[in-house]
C-alpha positions as CSV (number, residue, x, y, z in Angstrom):
1,M,-102.1,129.6,-253.5
2,R,-98.7,129.1,-255.4
3,F,-97.3,130.7,-257.7
4,S,-93.9,129.9,-259.4
5,T,-91.1,131.6,-260.5
6,A,-91.5,131.8,-263.6
7,S,-95.3,132.6,-263.4
8,L,-94.2,135.7,-261.3
9,L,-91.8,136.8,-263.9
10,A,-94.4,136.4,-267.0
11,L,-97.1,139.2,-264.7
12,P,-95.0,142.2,-266.1
13,L,-95.3,140.7,-269.4
14,F,-99.2,139.8,-269.4
15,A,-99.6,143.3,-267.5
16,A,-97.7,145.1,-270.5
17,A,-99.8,143.1,-273.4
18,V,-102.8,144.3,-272.2
19,Q,-101.9,147.9,-271.9
20,N,-100.6,148.0,-275.5
21,E,-104.2,146.5,-276.7
22,S,-106.2,149.2,-278.1
23,P,-109.8,149.7,-276.9
24,L,-110.9,148.6,-280.1
25,E,-108.8,145.6,-279.5
26,Q,-110.3,144.9,-276.3
27,A,-113.7,145.6,-277.5
28,K,-113.6,143.2,-280.3
29,A,-112.2,140.8,-278.1
30,Q,-115.8,141.4,-275.9
31,A,-117.7,141.3,-278.4
32,Q,-116.3,138.3,-279.9
33,F,-116.9,136.6,-276.2
34,W,-120.8,137.4,-275.8
35,L,-121.2,136.0,-279.4
36,D,-119.5,133.1,-279.2
37,K,-121.8,133.1,-276.1
38,I,-125.0,133.6,-277.0
39,S,-124.2,130.9,-280.4
40,S,-123.5,127.8,-278.0
41,Y,-127.3,128.9,-276.7
42,I,-128.7,128.4,-280.1
43,P,-129.6,124.5,-281.9
44,N,-127.7,124.3,-284.9
45,P,-130.3,123.2,-288.0
46,N,-127.9,121.4,-290.1
47,K,-126.0,119.1,-287.9
48,P,-123.8,116.2,-289.6
49,H,-125.2,112.3,-288.7
50,T,-125.1,109.5,-289.8
51,A,-127.6,106.6,-290.1
52,H,-126.9,104.1,-287.0
53,A,-126.3,101.2,-289.5
54,A,-125.5,100.8,-293.0
55,T,-123.9,104.0,-293.6
56,A,-120.5,102.0,-294.6
57,K,-119.8,100.7,-298.2
58,V,-120.8,97.4,-298.8
59,G,-120.7,95.2,-302.0
60,G,-120.2,98.8,-303.5
61,K,-123.8,100.5,-302.4
62,A,-123.7,103.1,-300.1
63,L,-126.9,104.6,-297.5
64,H,-126.4,108.3,-298.8
65,V,-127.5,110.4,-295.6
66,L,-128.8,114.3,-296.8
67,T,-128.1,117.1,-295.3
68,L,-129.2,120.5,-296.8
69,D,-125.8,121.1,-297.8
70,N,-125.0,117.7,-300.2
71,W,-128.8,116.5,-300.6
72,H,-129.7,118.3,-304.2
73,H,-125.9,117.3,-305.4
74,T,-126.4,113.5,-304.2
75,I,-129.3,112.7,-305.7
76,R,-129.3,114.7,-308.9
77,S,-125.4,113.6,-309.9
78,S,-126.1,110.2,-309.5
79,V,-127.8,110.8,-313.1
80,K,-125.6,111.0,-316.4
81,P,-126.7,113.9,-318.2
82,E,-127.1,111.3,-321.5
83,S,-129.0,109.4,-319.3
84,A,-132.7,108.1,-321.0
85,T,-133.4,106.2,-317.6
86,P,-134.1,107.3,-314.8
87,E,-132.4,106.9,-310.7
88,E,-134.7,105.3,-308.6
89,W,-134.2,106.8,-305.0
90,W,-135.7,105.6,-301.7
91,V,-135.0,108.6,-299.4
92,M,-136.3,107.8,-295.5
93,V,-137.6,110.3,-293.7
94,T,-137.1,110.1,-289.7
95,G,-136.4,111.7,-286.4
96,G,-135.5,111.5,-283.0
97,N,-137.3,112.8,-279.6
98,K,-138.5,115.5,-281.3
99,T,-139.8,115.4,-284.5
100,C,-140.9,111.6,-283.9
101,F,-141.5,111.8,-280.2
102,G,-138.7,108.5,-280.5
103,H,-141.3,106.2,-282.1
104,C,-139.2,106.4,-285.8
105,V,-137.2,103.8,-283.6
106,K,-138.5,100.6,-285.5
107,A,-139.1,102.0,-289.1
108,E,-135.8,103.7,-289.5
109,T,-134.1,100.4,-288.2
110,A,-136.4,98.6,-290.7
111,F,-134.7,100.6,-293.4
112,N,-131.3,100.3,-292.3
113,Q,-131.5,96.1,-292.3
114,T,-133.3,96.7,-296.0
115,A,-130.4,99.1,-296.7
116,A,-127.5,96.2,-296.2
117,L,-130.0,93.6,-297.5
118,W,-130.0,96.0,-300.8
119,S,-126.1,96.6,-300.8
120,V,-125.5,93.5,-302.5
121,T,-128.2,93.4,-304.4
122,P,-128.1,94.7,-308.2
123,N,-130.4,97.1,-309.9
124,T,-131.9,97.9,-306.4
125,P,-133.3,101.9,-305.9
126,N,-130.6,104.2,-304.6
127,L,-131.1,105.2,-300.5
128,G,-130.8,107.9,-298.9
129,Y,-131.7,108.6,-295.1
130,L,-133.0,112.5,-293.9
131,N,-133.1,113.3,-289.9
132,C,-135.5,115.8,-289.2
133,D,-134.2,115.8,-285.9
134,N,-130.3,117.3,-287.5
135,Q,-131.6,118.5,-290.2
136,P,-135.0,120.5,-289.4
137,V,-134.4,123.0,-292.2
138,L,-134.1,120.6,-294.8
139,C,-137.3,118.5,-293.4
140,N,-139.2,121.3,-293.3
141,S,-138.0,122.8,-297.1
142,W,-139.3,119.4,-298.4
143,G,-143.2,119.4,-296.2
144,A,-141.6,116.4,-295.1
145,G,-142.8,114.4,-291.9
146,P,-141.4,111.3,-290.0
147,P,-141.9,108.8,-290.1
148,S,-142.2,108.1,-294.3
149,L,-140.7,107.0,-297.5
150,W,-139.8,109.1,-300.3
151,I,-139.9,107.6,-303.7
152,M,-138.2,109.6,-306.4
153,D,-137.7,109.0,-310.3
154,V,-134.9,111.2,-310.6
155,P,-134.2,112.0,-314.6
156,A,-131.3,113.7,-316.2
157,A,-131.6,117.8,-315.3
158,G,-133.8,119.9,-317.1
159,K,-136.8,116.8,-316.7
160,P,-139.2,117.1,-313.7
161,V,-138.8,114.9,-310.8
162,D,-142.0,112.3,-310.0
163,I,-141.9,111.9,-306.4
164,R,-144.4,109.5,-304.5
165,I,-144.6,109.7,-300.7
166,K,-145.8,106.8,-298.4
167,A,-146.7,107.3,-294.9
168,L,-145.0,104.5,-292.5
169,N,-146.6,102.8,-289.4
170,A,-144.4,103.7,-287.1
171,T,-145.1,100.2,-285.1
172,T,-145.6,97.7,-287.9
173,T,-143.0,98.4,-290.6
174,E,-140.3,96.1,-290.8
175,V,-137.6,94.4,-293.5
176,K,-140.5,92.9,-295.7
177,T,-142.6,96.4,-295.5
178,F,-139.8,97.6,-297.8
179,T,-139.4,94.3,-299.8
180,D,-142.5,93.8,-300.7
181,L,-143.1,96.9,-302.0
182,Y,-140.4,97.1,-304.1
183,A,-141.4,94.1,-305.5
184,S,-145.0,94.8,-305.9
185,K,-145.1,98.0,-307.2
186,D,-147.4,99.4,-305.3
187,W,-146.2,102.9,-304.8
188,K,-146.2,103.6,-308.4
189,S,-150.5,103.3,-308.2
190,K,-149.8,106.7,-305.6
191,A,-150.5,109.9,-307.1
192,V,-147.2,111.6,-307.9
193,Y,-146.6,114.7,-305.3
194,E,-147.4,118.0,-307.1
195,G,-147.3,120.4,-303.9
196,Y,-145.5,123.8,-303.4
197,F,-142.8,122.4,-301.4
198,H,-141.7,119.9,-304.0
199,P,-137.5,119.6,-303.8
200,F,-137.3,120.1,-307.5
201,D,-140.2,121.1,-309.4
202,G,-142.7,123.3,-306.9
203,P,-142.8,127.0,-307.2
204,L,-141.1,127.6,-303.5
205,A,-137.9,125.6,-304.9
206,Q,-137.9,127.5,-308.6
207,Y,-137.9,130.8,-307.2
208,G,-135.1,129.7,-304.2
209,L,-137.7,130.8,-301.3
210,A,-138.1,127.4,-299.8
211,V,-135.2,127.1,-298.1
212,P,-135.7,130.4,-296.4
213,L,-139.1,129.5,-295.5
214,G,-137.9,126.3,-294.0
215,Y,-135.2,128.5,-291.8
216,V,-138.5,130.5,-290.9
217,F,-140.2,127.6,-289.4
218,W,-137.6,126.2,-287.8
219,A,-137.4,129.7,-285.9
220,F,-141.0,129.6,-285.0
221,A,-140.4,125.7,-283.4
222,V,-137.5,126.7,-281.5
223,I,-138.2,130.5,-280.5
224,P,-140.2,130.5,-277.1
225,S,-143.9,132.1,-277.3
226,W,-142.9,134.8,-274.9
227,M,-140.2,136.0,-276.8
228,F,-142.8,136.5,-280.0
229,M,-145.1,138.1,-277.3
230,I,-142.1,140.2,-276.0
231,G,-141.0,141.1,-279.6
232,I,-144.4,142.4,-280.2
233,S,-144.9,144.1,-277.6
234,F,-141.8,146.3,-278.1
235,L,-142.7,146.5,-281.4
236,S,-146.5,148.0,-280.4
237,R,-144.9,150.4,-277.8
238,T,-142.2,152.0,-280.9
239,I,-145.4,152.4,-283.4
240,M,-147.3,154.1,-280.7
């Protein structure tokens, strides 16, 4: 291994810099190193992601990718405060290998193709896309599972949001599924969702508990069972 003259001359300066560091600074640097190393092994429950097709604006309308940070503002901001007519939203809940076992590709592709078709069609619903692989906390806070379609009538703030949930067949869903549903309005015959996990009006959302519970459910899903057993063992030994 060869050293250049510049490298040899820099060694005393490097040694002096290390010696001048206080023990506290060295401890901070070491703690930050281990924190970054541990963080790299923790899955990110709020990944930025894209719908693989039809996400770009076409004809002035976009397919909105929903995340834990933007979903509420994205949906609510589509309604003007003085509007007496609710905005209709169709949100495709999909996933990858973790949450849909790779079975959502056909339904998701059909929805994306429908979004491209409707992007140039007036008076069609606002379209949203939620991937539970990348947004597990948001999906858990809604109690949503893929593949499904969440159809929302969103009025001005202060009024209840009607939500109807339609499960999608992972093998038979196609563009015609969505266009026929829109033309027939069959979804209006379904009962309005009134569960605890209603993202706007449910008790958990009203008391600010939906997202914390979403994190709890996500943690139970990603933390191995043996870690819980070790934790319980340590706790029981401490109590004893």
